[in-house]
C-alpha angles and dihedrals in degrees: 000000000000118000094246091052090045092056091048090046092053092047090051095050092043093051094044091048089053089055100258114149140188115335094006090056092047091050089049091054092047091050091050093044108028094177093054119117126209088251092057091045092053090047091051088048090056090049089052091050091053095046108113091203093061104082105155105115094202092053091048092050092049092050091045093051092048092048093050092049094050098038094098098021110095110211100190132032093251090062094062121096113248109261117234116230117231088225092061113086118188114208115209116201121208116231114257117250121234111251094206113124115246113258117239117211119189 
């Protein structure tokens, strides 16, 4: 696990163990890791859910519910997908075919 995910993971588990849920838990993680994005928080949540050492069912349910809620909810601008402008037109070129005649072996 990368160090940035590990820090987010520990903030998640700490907050969930203290009884924080939903938005309060997410805000706790963001205060502990200000550069975190919702994408990184959700990834750390999935790592927590797959951790065999984390066995408290309530903590796992809290983390799961928070991850599901924030899965498609970008928290910071960098999380959002770049919007395509209608003015921009992307031209896709087809690869050229070889004009060589197929060889016939008999």
